[in-house]
ROSE-4610 file (N, C-alpha, C; in Angstrom, 1 decimal, always signed):
// ROSE-4610
residu = [V/V/V/K/K/K/E/E/E/Q/Q/Q/C/C/C/A/A/A/M/M/M/T/T/T/Q/Q/Q/Q/Q/Q/P/P/P/F/F/F/S/S/S/A/A/A/K/K/K/W/W/W/A/A/A/A/A/A/G/G/G/G/G/G/A/A/A/S/S/S/L/L/L/P/P/P/L/L/L/A/A/A/S/S/S/W/W/W/D/D/D/D/D/D/V/V/V/T/T/T/R/R/R/C/C/C/L/L/L/K/K/K/E/E/E/L/L/L/L/L/L/E/E/E/S/S/S/G/G/G/C/C/C/G/G/G/P/P/P/E/E/E/V/V/V/G/G/G/V/V/V/I/I/I/T/T/T/L/L/L/S/S/S/N/N/N/V/V/V/K/K/K/R/R/R/L/L/L/F/F/F/R/R/R/S/S/S/R/R/R/F/F/F/N/N/N/L/L/L/E/E/E/L/L/L/S/S/S/E/E/E/T/T/T/F/F/F/L/L/L/G/G/G/H/H/H/S/S/S/R/R/R/L/L/L/Y/Y/Y/E/E/E/L/L/L]
num = [1/1/1/2/2/2/3/3/3/4/4/4/5/5/5/6/6/6/7/7/7/8/8/8/9/9/9/10/10/10/11/11/11/12/12/12/13/13/13/14/14/14/15/15/15/16/16/16/17/17/17/18/18/18/19/19/19/20/20/20/21/21/21/22/22/22/23/23/23/24/24/24/25/25/25/26/26/26/27/27/27/28/28/28/29/29/29/30/30/30/31/31/31/32/32/32/33/33/33/34/34/34/35/35/35/36/36/36/37/37/37/38/38/38/39/39/39/40/40/40/41/41/41/42/42/42/43/43/43/44/44/44/45/45/45/46/46/46/47/47/47/48/48/48/49/49/49/50/50/50/51/51/51/52/52/52/53/53/53/54/54/54/55/55/55/56/56/56/57/57/57/58/58/58/59/59/59/60/60/60/61/61/61/62/62/62/63/63/63/64/64/64/65/65/65/66/66/66/67/67/67/68/68/68/69/69/69/70/70/70/71/71/71/72/72/72/73/73/73/74/74/74/75/75/75/76/76/76/77/77/77/78/78/78/79/79/79/80/80/80]
x = [+0.8/+0.0/+0.9/+1.9/+2.8/+3.5/+3.9/+4.5/+3.5/+2.2/+1.2/+1.0/+1.0/+0.9/+2.1/+3.3/+4.5/+4.4/+3.9/+3.8/+2.8/+1.8/+0.8/+1.0/+2.1/+2.5/+1.4/+0.9/-0.1/+0.4/+0.1/+0.6/+0.1/+0.9/+0.5/+0.4/-0.8/-1.0/-2.5/-2.8/-4.2/-4.9/-4.1/-4.7/-5.0/-4.1/-4.4/-5.7/-5.8/-6.9/-8.2/-8.1/-9.3/-9.6/-8.7/-8.8/-8.4/-7.6/-7.3/-6.0/-5.2/-3.9/-4.0/-3.2/-3.3/-2.2/-1.0/+0.1/+0.2/+0.7/+0.8/+1.9/+1.8/+2.9/+4.1/+5.3/+6.5/+6.7/+7.0/+7.3/+8.8/+9.3/+10.7/+11.5/+11.0/+11.7/+11.8/+10.7/+10.7/+11.7/+11.7/+12.7/+14.1/+14.4/+15.8/+16.2/+15.3/+15.6/+15.7/+14.7/+14.7/+15.8/+16.1/+17.3/+18.6/+18.7/+20.0/+20.1/+18.9/+18.9/+19.2/+18.6/+18.8/+20.3/+20.8/+22.2/+23.2/+22.9/+23.7/+23.5/+22.4/+22.1/+22.7/+23.2/+23.8/+22.8/+21.6/+20.6/+20.7/+21.6/+21.9/+23.0/+23.5/+24.7/+25.9/+26.1/+27.1/+26.7/+27.4/+27.0/+27.1/+26.1/+26.1/+25.5/+25.1/+24.5/+23.2/+22.2/+20.8/+20.5/+20.0/+19.5/+18.2/+18.2/+17.1/+15.8/+15.8/+14.5/+14.0/+14.7/+14.2/+13.8/+14.0/+13.8/+12.3/+11.4/+10.0/+9.6/+10.0/+9.7/+10.2/+11.4/+12.1/+11.3/+10.9/+10.1/+8.8/+8.1/+6.9/+7.1/+8.1/+8.4/+9.0/+10.0/+10.7/+10.1/+9.5/+9.0/+7.5/+6.8/+5.3/+5.0/+5.7/+5.5/+5.5/+4.6/+4.6/+5.4/+6.5/+7.3/+6.8/+6.3/+5.7/+6.5/+7.3/+8.1/+7.2/+6.0/+5.2/+4.6/+4.4/+3.9/+5.0/+6.3/+7.4/+7.8/+7.0/+7.3/+8.2/+8.4/+9.3/+8.5/+8.9/+8.2/+9.0/+10.2/+11.1/+11.7/+11.8/+12.4/+13.8/+14.6/+16.0/+16.3/+15.2/+15.3/+15.4/+14.9/+14.9/+16.3]
y = [-1.2/+0.0/+1.3/+1.2/+2.4/+2.7/+1.6/+1.8/+2.4/+2.0/+2.6/+4.1/+4.4/+5.9/+6.6/+6.0/+6.7/+6.9/+5.8/+5.9/+7.0/+7.2/+8.3/+9.6/+9.6/+10.8/+11.3/+10.3/+10.6/+10.3/+11.1/+10.8/+9.5/+8.8/+7.5/+7.7/+7.9/+8.2/+8.1/+7.4/+7.3/+8.7/+9.6/+10.9/+11.7/+11.5/+12.1/+11.5/+10.2/+9.5/+9.9/+10.2/+10.7/+12.2/+12.9/+14.3/+15.1/+14.5/+15.1/+15.8/+15.7/+16.4/+17.9/+18.5/+19.9/+20.7/+20.1/+20.8/+20.6/+21.6/+21.4/+20.4/+19.7/+18.8/+19.6/+19.1/+19.7/+19.4/+20.4/+20.2/+19.9/+19.6/+19.3/+20.6/+21.7/+23.0/+23.1/+22.8/+22.9/+21.9/+20.7/+19.7/+20.1/+20.6/+21.1/+22.2/+23.2/+24.4/+24.0/+23.2/+22.8/+21.9/+20.9/+20.0/+20.8/+21.7/+22.5/+23.3/+23.9/+24.6/+23.7/+22.5/+21.6/+21.1/+20.8/+20.4/+21.5/+22.7/+23.8/+24.3/+23.9/+24.4/+23.6/+22.5/+21.7/+21.1/+20.8/+20.3/+18.8/+18.2/+16.7/+16.5/+15.2/+14.9/+15.7/+16.2/+17.1/+17.9/+19.0/+19.8/+19.0/+19.1/+18.3/+16.9/+16.5/+15.2/+15.3/+14.6/+14.5/+13.1/+12.7/+11.3/+11.1/+10.1/+9.9/+9.8/+9.2/+9.0/+10.3/+11.4/+12.7/+13.6/+13.3/+14.2/+14.7/+13.7/+14.1/+15.0/+14.6/+15.4/+16.8/+16.9/+18.3/+19.1/+18.5/+19.2/+19.7/+18.9/+19.4/+20.5/+20.3/+21.2/+22.5/+22.5/+23.7/+24.4/+23.7/+24.3/+24.3/+23.6/+23.4/+22.8/+21.8/+21.1/+19.6/+18.9/+17.4/+16.9/+16.1/+15.5/+14.1/+13.9/+12.7/+12.2/+11.1/+10.5/+10.0/+9.5/+9.0/+10.1/+11.3/+12.5/+12.9/+12.6/+13.0/+11.9/+10.8/+9.7/+8.6/+8.5/+7.5/+6.7/+5.4/+4.6/+4.6/+5.0/+5.0/+6.4/+6.9/+8.2/+8.3/+7.2/+7.3/+7.3/+7.1/+7.2/+8.7/+9.6/+11.0/+11.5]
z = [+0.0/+0.0/+0.0/+0.8/+0.9/-0.5/-1.2/-2.5/-3.5/-3.4/-4.3/-4.0/-2.7/-2.4/-3.0/-2.9/-3.4/-4.9/-5.6/-7.0/-7.5/-6.7/-7.0/-6.3/-5.6/-4.8/-3.8/-3.1/-2.1/-0.7/+0.3/+1.7/+2.2/+2.9/+3.5/+5.0/+5.5/+6.9/+7.2/+8.3/+8.7/+8.9/+9.5/+9.8/+8.5/+7.4/+6.1/+5.5/+5.6/+5.0/+5.7/+7.0/+7.7/+7.6/+6.9/+6.8/+8.0/+8.9/+10.2/+10.3/+9.2/+9.3/+9.3/+10.2/+10.3/+9.7/+9.4/+8.9/+7.3/+6.6/+5.2/+4.9/+3.7/+3.3/+2.7/+3.0/+2.5/+1.0/+0.2/-1.2/-1.3/-2.5/-2.7/-2.4/-2.7/-2.4/-0.9/-0.1/+1.3/+1.9/+1.4/+1.9/+1.7/+0.5/+0.3/+1.2/+1.4/+2.2/+3.7/+4.1/+5.6/+6.0/+5.1/+5.4/+5.5/+4.6/+4.6/+5.9/+6.3/+7.6/+8.8/+8.8/+9.9/+10.0/+8.8/+8.8/+9.2/+8.9/+9.3/+10.7/+11.3/+12.7/+13.8/+13.5/+14.6/+15.5/+15.1/+15.9/+16.1/+15.4/+15.5/+16.4/+16.4/+17.3/+17.0/+15.8/+15.4/+14.2/+13.9/+12.8/+11.5/+10.7/+9.4/+9.5/+10.7/+10.9/+11.6/+11.1/+11.7/+11.8/+13.0/+13.2/+12.3/+11.5/+10.6/+11.3/+12.4/+13.2/+13.7/+13.7/+14.2/+13.1/+11.8/+10.7/+10.6/+10.7/+10.6/+11.8/+13.0/+14.1/+14.0/+13.5/+13.4/+12.3/+11.2/+10.2/+10.9/+11.7/+12.3/+13.4/+14.2/+15.3/+14.9/+13.9/+13.5/+12.4/+11.4/+10.2/+10.0/+10.9/+10.8/+9.5/+9.1/+7.8/+8.1/+7.4/+7.5/+6.4/+6.7/+5.7/+5.4/+4.2/+3.7/+2.6/+2.8/+1.7/+0.6/+0.9/-0.2/-1.1/-0.4/-1.2/-2.2/-1.8/-2.7/-3.6/-3.7/-4.6/-4.2/-2.9/-2.3/-1.2/-1.1/+0.0/+1.3/+1.3/+2.5/+2.6/+3.9/+4.1/+3.7/+3.9/+3.5/+2.0/+1.2/-0.2/-0.7/+0.1/-0.3/-0.4]
């Protein structure tokens, strides 16, 4: 199912399916800009490093954006 969402660039989440998501989805431009800012900010274990498990949480808390890998055409976050 997740791969089908990625192929059609639809978010894969129960809250999106129910219409309950409150944050806008990050576009490719948002992802590029925000990841650059995160890597430069030193919010990870060291400057230039971000723990993959924290990336979605950081997008929500710092940028008020929902990072959906399936919306961007991928089934796994590390593929971005």
